[in-house]
N, C-alpha and C positions, 0 to 999 in steps of 0.2 A: 785568144788571138788578138794581135795588135790592131786597133782601129786605124783605118787609112786616113780618117779625118785628122787635120792638123789643129790642135787645140791652141787657144790664145789665153794670155794672162790678163786678167782685169783686177782692178783695185776696188775693194769694198771697204770703205773707211768706217770704223766703229767708234770714233772719238766721242761722238755725241750720245753714245749708249754705254759702251764698256769703259771708255775713257773717263766719263763723269762718274762712274761707279768707284773710281779710285778714292780710297780713304783720305780724308782731310782736304780734298780740293773740290771745286765745283765750277760750273759755268752758268752765267745768266742765260735767259732765253734769247736775248739779243746777241750775246756772244756765240751761242749755238747757231743762230741764224747766219751770222757773219762767216762762221766756219763753213757752213753749207755753201754759201756764195763763193768763198775762196776755193773750196774743193771742186765746185763746178768749173771755175775758171782754170783750175789745174788739170781738168780732164779726167778726174776720178769718175769711175762708172756709177758708184752707188754710195750713199751715206745712210748708215743706220741712225736715223735722226732722233729716236727717242722711244718712249713707252706709251702707246696709245691707251693703256688702261690706267695710267697714272693721272689723276685729276689736274695737278698743277702743270702738266705738259700739254693739255688739250688745246688751249688757245694758241700756244706756240706752234704745235704740230699743224693745226688747221691753217694758220697764217703762212707757214712755209709751203704747204700744199697749194695755197693760193698763189704764192710767188712762183711756184713751179708752173702753174697754169698760165701765168702771165709771161713765162719765158725767162724770168729773172734767175731762177734756179732750174736750168734745163740745158742739156738733156740728162743731168744728174738724176738718178733715181733716188727717191726718198723712201726708205723702208722702216717699218716699225718692228720692234721686238716684242714678242708675246710668249707666254707659256703655251705649250701645246695642249690647250684645253678648249673645249667648245665655249665655255663661259668667257674666256679671254677673247676669243674670236668675235663672239656676239657683242661684247662690250666695246671692242676696238672699232667695229664698223658702226656702232651706235655713236661713238664719240667722234669718229673720223669717217664720215660717209664717202669721202673721196679717196680714201686710202687704196692704193693699188699694189703695193709691194710689202711683203712682210716675211719675217722669219719666226718659225715656231720652235720652241726649245724644250727639251725634256732630257732627263738623265738616262744613260744607257748602261753604265758600268754596274757590275755586281756590288761593288762598294757602295754606290749611291742608292741603288735600288733597295738594298737590304738595310743600309744605315742612315739613309736620308728619308725615304718614304716610310720606313718602319712598318711594312705590312699593308700600307694603303694601296700600293700598286706592286704587282709582280711583273715578270718579263712579258707575259701575255697582255697584262693590263696596260703596260707602256705602249705596246703596239696598237692596242685598241684606242687608247686615249689620243695618241698622235694621229692615227689615220682618220678618225672622226673629225679632228680639228682641221686637218688638211682639206677634207671633203667640204666641210662647212665654209672654210675660207674661200675656196673656189666658187661655191654657190653664192657667196656674198659679193663676188665680183673681183677677187684678187687676180691680178694679171700674172703675178709670179709669187710663188711660195717656196721659201727655203726651209728645210727641216734641219734643226740643229741636234746633233748627238752630243749632249754635254758629257764630258769625261770620256770621249771616244778613245783617247789614248790608253785608258785602262779598261776598255770594254773588250770582252771576248770577240775576236774577229768574226767568228761564225754568226754571233748574235748581231754584231754591227752590220754585217751584210744583210741579214734578215730584216733588220730595222730599216735600212736604206731601201731595200727592195720593196718593202711594204709601203714606204713613203712614196716611192715612184708609182706604184700601182694606184695609190690614192690620189695621185695628181701632182705630187711635188715636182718642182722644177730644178731644185738643187739640193745637195746634201752638204751640211756644214760639219766638218770633222773638227771637233774642239779638243785641243790639248789643254784642258782646263787647268791642270796643275803644273803645266810646263815640264812634264816628266819625259816626254819623247826626246829622242836624239835624231839628227838628220838621217841616220841609218834606219831606225825603227819606223819613223813616220813615212819614209819613202816606201818601204815594203808594205806597210799597212794601207796607205792610200792607193798604191798601185793595185793591190788586190781588190780594194773596194771599188775603184774606178772601172777596172776590168769587168767586174761582176755586174755593176749597176748601170754603167754607161749614162750617168748624169753628171753635169758640171759639179765640181767639188769646190766647196769653200774651205780654206785652210785658216783656222783660227787658233793662234798659238800664244802662250804666255811665257814669260822670261824668268821663271823661278830658278832655272839652272844656267841662265845666261846664253841660251842657244836659240832665242826666239826668231831672229831673222834667218839663221841657217835652217831651222826647222821649217819655216814658212816657205823658203825657196825650195827645199828638198821635197816638201809636200806638193808644191806646184809642179815641180819637175815630174813627180810620179804621175800626176794626173795628165800632164801634157804628153808624157811618153806613151800613153795608151790612147791618145787622140781626144782627150776630154778637156774642155775648158776649165781653167783654174781661176778662182776668185780669192785673192789673198786678202785676208782681213788685217787692217792696219789701224794704228792710232798715231796722231800727230805727235812728234817728239817721243814716241814710245810710251805715252801715258797709258795707264791701265791698272787694273787691280793688282795688289801686292807689288811684284817686281816689274810689272808693265806688260804691254802688248808689243807686237811687231811694229817698229818705227816705219812710218809711211815712206820717208825719203830713202832710208837705208834699203828697204825692199826694192824700190824702183832702181836705185843705183846697182844693187846686186844683180837684178835681172838684166841690166844694160851692160855691166862691165865685168862680172865675175867669170873667171876661167871655166870653160865647160858649159856656161850658160849664155854668155854674150853671143849674139847673132844666131843662136841655135833655136830660140823659141820666139814666138810672136808676142809682142807686148802691145796692149791697147794703144793704138796710134793717136788717140786723143790726149794722152798724158803729156803734160808740158811742165818740165821741172823748173822753168823760169819763175813759176809761182812759189817755189819752195821756200825761198828766203822770207818772203812777205808772210806766207801762211804760218811758217814755224815761229817767226818772231811774234806774230799776233797771238798765236795759241799760247806761247810762253807768257806773254803779258796777261792774257785772259785768265790762265790758270794760276798765275803768280808763281810759276816755277821756272827758274833760269834754265837756259839751254846749256848742257854740259860743255865745257871748253873743248872736249875731244869728240863731240857728236859728229858722226860722219856727214860730210857735205855742208853742214850748217854751223857747227861749233866754231868758236873764235880761232881755234888752232888748226882747223881743217886744211887751210892753205897757208899756214905760217911756217917759216923756216928760219932757224937760228944757227944750227950747227954749220961750221964753215964748209964742210964737204957738201952738205945738203943745199945750203944757200947757193953755193957756186954752181952746183948741178942744175938747180931749178932756174937760175938766171940764164944758163947756157941753153937749156931746152926744158920747158915745163914738164915734159913727159919723163924726164929723169926721175922726178920725185912726186909727180901729180898724175893720178890715174885718169882724172876727168877735169874739165875746166870749171873754174868758179863762176864764169859767166853763164854756164848752163843752168845753174841753180838760182839765177837772178841776183847774183852778187856782183860787186865791183864798183857800183856807183857810190859816191860819197854820201854820207848821211849828215844833213845840216842840223845842228842844234842851236836854237835861238837862245842867246845869252843876255838879250836885252829885255825890254818890257814885254810881258805876255798878258793877254786878256784871254781867259778861258771860259768855257761854257759849263756851268755846273748846276747843282740842284737849287742854288739860291741866286742864279744869274738874273740880271735885269735886261731889259730890251736893248739898251745901247751896247753893252758889252757883248751880248749875244749876236747882235747885228754885225759888230766888228769882226767876230770870229768867222761868220759866214761870208762877209765881204772879202776877207783874205782868201777864202776858198773859192771865190768867184761864184757863189751861189746867190741867185737873185730871187726874191719873193715877189709875187705879183702885187701884193698889197700888205698893209699893216696887219690885217686880220690873219692872213696866212702866216706871217712872221710870228705873231703872238701865239698862234696855235702850235707851231713847231717849237717855239721856246718852251711852252708848257710840256710838250712831249720830251724835249731834251732834258728838262728838269727831272721828269719821271725816269728817263733813261739813266741818269746819273745815280738816282736812288736805287734803281734796278741793278745796275752794274756794281755799285759801291766802289767805283774808281773812275777817273777821268775818261771821257770817250775819245777814241782815236778818230782821225779824220774820216775814215771809211764808215764808221758808225754814225757820225754826224751827217754825212751825205745820205746814208740810208734813211735816217729818220725824216730828213727833209724831202726825200724823193717819194717815200711810201708812208706818209703819216698815218693813214687809216690802218695799214697792216702793222705798223709799229705800235699803234695803240692796242691792237689785239695781243701782240707779243708781251706788252707790259701788264696786261690785265689777267688777274687770277681770281677765281671764285672759290674760296675755301668751303 
């Protein structure tokens, strides 16, 4: 029976977890921090900010949790990704005592149970491993635990429902439906998630990949299925569609689809904190950080998203933008000119001296209380340049100057 509750769509961005698992690319810990700050300003509900059991992540993760406590990254929830094992849960809370949100992941398809675990776990063993991990996470103080069914799209529906029901009984707060290989279609994912949501009555996370080019359509169809039975939907996204193999659901495209697609627009509740005016800045920063250009035809953000050349189109757009533009470029934070300095430039890098460094910050109207503070921030900016291996943008320079103690933790790793 349809639930009378009206569900809402939230965004759970996984750029800092799944996005950085993309082959041949990476983000520095400072860049991951800036993405969390920008996601918070954009009104995204949650950021899967990394791996609490991975040693080189620990200082960055704790530093970001500190920024959350200071209100710098708030109300954005910072969640860690773990395998659904008690060992991972124990290690995570040892490394990150202030961790409050996490997702526990385990494979559920026959394909992976038989050909990935190779007899180490059977179907009953999967349930046991997962439920014990959920119980332990709650005992350790987790405020919210999501349980991920890896390869859910190839999992027998009866077993998927049994898995999710067991997770709920153990105390899980959400179920993540993972189309790990991108093999779902909008039609199949709708039917499967609708059945899952009806049976389990927990918020559903929709985590899709783009191997067949349908990632945004699948994500929206999955969210619609959850909402149609009155259950909240958490669409998993990555900035600019980054992600393993062919990528994950693009953050901006998913929001635009929920706002403007026929049959979706105005019918479902979208998290009212979301502010697309941050889109242009966020996507350009992520492109620079990843070292991956934004495709010219990227929805909303690409260079051609609002470009018209054909005579009929140009004439129509000039008469009324709605003739050939579905939404306004201003809504995405576009439209302001970008000034490029073609004269003398003084930059702050890993070999900067104090005078050049002070010149950079003077132009940003950042004032240091004394020479000692300036010298300390200079040293951190040098480390930041080594850390990023590319020139810092203004927001990064401001962050280092504003939160030097936290920046130092972010730059520090102990092999």
